[in-house]
N, C-alpha and C positions, 0 to 999 in steps of 0.2 A: 722684528720683534714678533711673538707668537703669546698666544694665550696661555697662560699656566707658566711661562719661564719667570725666573726670578731675577730679580734688578734691583737696583740702587737707585733710590729716590731721594730728592730732598725733602724735609722735612719745612712745615709753612713757619714754623715758632723760631727755628734757628739755622734754616740752611743746611743743616749737616744732614749726611746721607744716612737712610736706613735700607735697611734690604725688605723688599715686598715681594711680591709674586702680582703679574698681570692677569687680572681676571676678566678684562675687554677691551677691545681697539674700537677707536671711532674717530670721527671727524667732527669739529665743532662747523659754527655756521660759516667760519672765517676760511674753512678748507684746510683747516689746519689740524695736524693727525694727534690724538692725544689717546692715554690706556688709562685707564681705571685699576689703580694700582692697591691691591690688600696686604696691609703690615700685618704681624703678629701680634697686635694689640685690637684685630679684628676691625679695623677701622680702614675706610676705603677712603681712595682723592682721584679726582682727575687729575693728571699731570700730562705735559705737553711731551710726545714723544721726544723731542731733542734735548729734554733736561734728564732721560735715563741714563744712567750708565750699568756696563754688564756687570753683573756679581761673579766671583769667584767661585769655583766648586767648592762646597762644607763638607763636611764628613757626616753630619746631620740635621735633620729639618729644624732644630732649633739654633742653629747656627747661623749667626747675624752680626751686625753692627751695635745689635742692640745690647746683647748678652755676652757673656765670656763663660767658660765652662766652671771658673772658680766663684761666678757671682749668679748661678741657677739656682741656689737653694735659698728660699724664703722661709720666714726669718733666717737672716743671718747676721750677728753682733760678734763680731772678733775682739774687740776688747771687753765682753763679758764673760763671767764666768760660769759655767753651765751648772745650775743648781740640781739637774736630774740627766740621767742617763740618755744616749741619744736613741730611745725605743718607742715604737708607738702607743699611745695608751688604747688599750679596749674599752669600748664603750657598749657593745653589745656582741650578740653572736650572729648577727646580720652581716656583719664585715662593715660595721662604723667604727673607726678608730680617731683620735687623734694623731696626725701625722706627726714623726719623729722631729721632723723640723721645727714644730709648735713644741712638742710635748719635752723635749729637752730645756726648753726655756720656763717651765712651770712650776709653779711650787704646787705643795698636795693640796690645799685649800681651792686653788685655782681649779684642780683637776676634778673636786668633787662639785666646784660648781658648772664646770661643762657637764658632769654626770648631773646634776639636778636638772639642769635646762635640757639636755636631750631625753632624760626620764620623762619629764611632761609633753615632750614634742612628740615621742613615740607612742604616747597614750593620748596625742590629740586634746590636750587640753593645757589652760594657761598656768603661768605662776608669774612669783616677782621673785627678782635677786636685789636685796637691799643690802648689801656689802655698803661698808664705810666706804668714803671716798677714799683713793689712792690705793685700792685693794686689786686693781684691776679688772673692773667687771665688762670693760668693752674687751679685753683680752678672751675671758671664759667666753663672751659670745663667739669669738672669732674661732676659737678654738671647736666650739661648738657647732657653728657653720664650716668650717674646715672638714668635721668629721661627716654631717649628713651629704655634704657635697662632693664627698670622696677626694678632696683633695691630698695632695701628697708632699704639696711645697719644692719642687722639683720640674726638672724640664720638661719631663711627662703631664705638668699643669697647661705650660707652655704650649705644647703640643697641642692637648685635647682644647684650647683657647681659639685655636685655629678657625678659620671660617671654615664650613661644610665644603665648600667647592674646592678648597685646599687639601683638606685631608681626603677629600674623594681623587684628586690630582694623585696624591701622595699613594693612594690606595689605602687608607688607614681608616680606622673608625673612633668618634671620638667616646670614651668612657665614661664621661660625665653625663650625671642625667639633666637633661634640658627641663624636665617638666618641674624642678624644684625652684621657686624666685622666692626671694625673704624681701619683707619692707622693713627698714628701720626709719624711725622717726624720730626725729632728735631737734632741739633748737638749733635755729641756723649758725649760733655761736659754736656750735662744735662739728656742725654738719659735715665740715671739710675736714676735722681733726677724724673723722669716723673712716673717709677718703682715704686719707693718708695712711690710718692704721690697715688700715684692710691690704692699702697696697703694699706696706710694710711685711705683714706677716703673712702673705700668700697671695697666690695667683687669681684673684676672684674678677668674675667678669661682674663690673660694678657701674652702676647709672643712677647719676646726680642727677636728683628731678626738679632742679630749680633754675628759675633763671629764663632764658630765652628758650633753651634748647627742652624743654622738658616735654614738650607734646610728641618732639622726634623719639625722644628716649622710651617714652611712654609705648610706643609702636615697637620700638625694640624688645620693649618687656613682654609685649603682647606675643611679639612674636617667638618668644623663648630663647632671646639672645643676650639674657641677663639674668645673672644669678642673685645679685642682691642691690636692691633699689634704695637708693637713700634719699628722703626728703623730709621738709618742715612741717609743724603743727599748723601752719599756715596754709600751705600749700595742699596739704590733705583738706582741708576744709572747703578750702575753694573748689576744687576738682574730686569731689569723692565720688560721683558717680562713675568717673573715670577709672579711681582706682577702685571701686568694687566691680569694674568690668574685667580684674585680672583675678586669677584665681590665686592668692597667694599663701605658699606652706606655713609661713607664721610671719606674726607682725610683732616686731621687736621695738620696743618705747624708752628710749633713753629719757631720764628724768620723770618718770611716770607720775611722780607726785604732784605735776600739774594737773591731773585729772583728779581734781580732788573736792569741785562743786558740783552736783548733781545736776543744775539748773545750767551750767555753763555750756557756750558752745563747743570749745575744746572736747568735754566730756563728751555731749551729744553726739559729736563727729567720729570719735574714737568708739564708742558703742555702735556706730551705725557702719561702720569699716567691717566688711563682711570676712571674717577668717576666724575659726575656731581654736586655734592657738593662737594665744595672745602673751607674751613676756614684757615685765615692766622692769626697769634697772631704777632701781632709786636707793637714796642713801638717806632720806629723811621721808618715809612715808607718814610717819605722824609729825605733824608741823603746829596745828593749831589746836585739833580736838580730833577725836575719836571718829568723829562722822566722815572726814578727811579718808581715815584709812579704810571704813567700809566702803567709800566710793572707790577708791583707787582698786580693792579687791574685787569688789563687785565687777569690776569691768574685766578684769584679767580671770575670774573665776566665777562667772553669774549666778548667784543663789548661793554660793560658798557659807556666807554669813546669814542668809535669810534677808529678808525684805529690810528696807531703811528703820521700819516702824520696829521689826523682830529685833534688829539690832541695836536700836537706841533701849527698848527696855532689857534686854536681856544683858544685855555688855554695855553700854556707853552710859546710861545714869547709873548703873549701882558700881563702876570706876570713879566718875566723876563724884558723885556723894562719896564716895569712900577716900577722895581726896583733898575735901574742905578740913581746912583746919576747925571747922564746928563736927566732924563727923562722930557720931556714937562707936562704940565698940563694935555693936551688930553693923553698922553700914562699913567701919575698917573693914570686918570679917567677909562682908557680902561682896566688897570689891573687888578681894585679894580674890576670892573664888570663883568672879567674872573675869578678871585678868587671866588666870590659870586656865581657865575653861576655852577663852578666846584664844590664849598661844597655842594649847592642845590642838584646836579645830585649823588654825591656820598653819601649822608645822608642817604639814606635806607641801604645801602651796607656798610658803614663803620662807625663804633661807639668807639668813642675817649673819655674819661675820665682822667684828670692830677691828679696830687696828691693833690691838690687844696680841693678836695673832703675829705680828710683825714688831712689835715693841723692841725686842731685842736688836734691830736692825736700824732703828729710826736713831738720828741723832738727840740729844738730851736738848729738852727745849731751853729757852733761855731767853729772858723777858728785860729789855731793856727800855726806861723811862729817857726819852729826853726833854729837858724844858725846854722850850721856843719863847724867850720874851718877846713882847711886842717891840717893835720898831717907835722911832718917835712919830712918824708920820701916822701910824699906826693909832697909835694914843691920840693922835690929833685929830685922826676921822674917828675914834670912837667918843671921844669928848664930844666932837660934833654933835652925834647920833644921840648922845644923852641931853643934850641941851635943844634939841626939837620939842614944839610945842604939844606932839603926842606922847613923847616918853613923860612928859610933864606930868601931862594928865594920867597916864599910868601910874607914877610914883607917887601922887597924890590921890587917886582913885580911893584910899582907905580914911581920908580927913573927912572931918566935919564940911558939911558944903558951906559955901558962903553966902546961902540965902536965910542961914539960921534955923532952918526947917530939924535939925538933930538927926539928920541922916547923913548917910556916906556920900560923897560927891558921885560916886558911882552909879547910886541907886536915887540920885535928885537931879540936880541940874548939869551933870556932868556924865550923862550915860554915853553919848557918841562924841566924837570929835567934829570939826566942821565940815568933815564929808561924808558923814553919817555912818562912821566905823566904831563898831561898840569897843570898851573897854577891854575885852576879854579877845578879842581879833586883834587888836593893836599890842596886846600882851605879845601875844604868841608871835607877832610878825618882826616885833622889835627885838625878842629874843633871837630869833632867824637871823635879823640884821647883824647884830652884836655878834654871834659866832660866824659871820662872814669875814667881817671886819679883823675878827681876831685871828680868822686865816691867812685872809688875803683882799684886800680894798678892792680889788678889780672885780671879785665876786659880785660887788655889788653893781656894776653895768648893767644894765636892762637887759642887754642881749643874755645873761647867765639867769634870767629867771623865769618864771612860768609864768603864762598868757595872764593866769588867775590873778597873780599878783600885781604882773606890769604896771597898770596904772600906778599904785600905791608905789613900788620900788622906784618909778620914775618922779614921781613927787619928792621922795626920799631925799632920791638923788640931786635933785636940783638944789636942795636945802644944805644938805652936807658938801658936796662937791663944789659949792658956789667959792668956798674959801681956798680950793684947790684947783683951780683950773689948767695948768699946767700937767698936773695927773690925766686928769681926763684926753686932755689931746696926747699926752704919749702913748695911752691908752688905746687911742684910733690909730695914731701913725705907725707905732712899733710895738705892738702887743704883746709879741712874746718877747723880747728884751725888757720891756715893763716888766711883766708878770714875774721875770727871773731876778730880777733887780733886789739886792738884797736891803734894800732901803726902804721898799714897799712891804715886804714880808719880813718877820724874825725866821720863818720855816728856813728859808734863802740863804739863812747864813750859818745853817746847823750843816 
């Protein structure tokens, strides 16, 4: 074997042979010869020489057991109708365009979204893409990334993603720009969905900065071996200094409405991340009040809406006063003017489209109400809860006190129960308990409650389930069978 020679080496995950190139040869401490093999995914592994096989000659550098000619284009959905012709979509005169492999699957509004993101990136400023959920914010971002990273979605990307030494061996130069590195911050629940989508829609060099290998991946990023880095809000907060040691081309934040509280750690972390181009993705930028809107926009485009006090005086207060049911005509008019002024001020940096764009393609919404009656067991447990001493205190709270003071029981001798819990707290606690019984009695078990109510629920369970010892034992011995048994929940009968 020689350095630079192609070989077939077994994959650690499944043992299948994948084509790679030998980058170095050596011996371990036991005297056994091994080769460092580089695969097309830019991954290197030490493999014993005895496990290598000869690779057959191929007609191109991208030919391997991983790819076939028909599978090289990304994305490729053979069962999907193409909404657009297979041509590239030009974003600028600088040679940046969405490759035809992606553009053929995009709708007009998605191209508009990619153009919106690209325009702000080119101007080195932030923005917010606020489309409704389901309109493809992820795909619009990937289209934008493919354009600025000069992706083609073909075998050319596969070749460009090869290690530098391999390209030198083949006497080729990478056409990718290694200086561009993008950071995507997302909740852990969707982090790997981003990875899957990036892998589906193109050949991107992606690193997931989460788990035990995040430090190794950070080193790869600093060496320019990564184009897109994925991480979570929490990892970013814990390792902010290391993230700030990387020169990010842009930071893209999924579910940007989480940056809604100026005093929260997550907001302070995001504002401390060194990057001028901040792109936020959210379908619900306004959740509770307009102050949250200011916080998100001030992260993406600092100073656009002025200071927090300025925003409150000019926009937030007038709009909220105008929305009160007691608002005067003057307040209504002032509120409308403030809202229109705010919309005009944000229009260049905030793009939002609703599902009305694709309403004709969505199935008609159909609501079905299904009534689930309580089983005999649930009724018995429900009645047992009603017969507890605490519920008796709650039900009789409005009656006259037995001490003949003329005051109500809850304001006189029965303000708290034997454990010092107020009537008000008991009322809400037992409403929750009765809701759980109506759902499934197993939800009353201590393991399914918060620590705050654990002692309370445990005491209630000891009273309620004293009449149903078989159910308690079954819940421990055969939890799944018990929960799914129609005897214990009316929902299981439907």
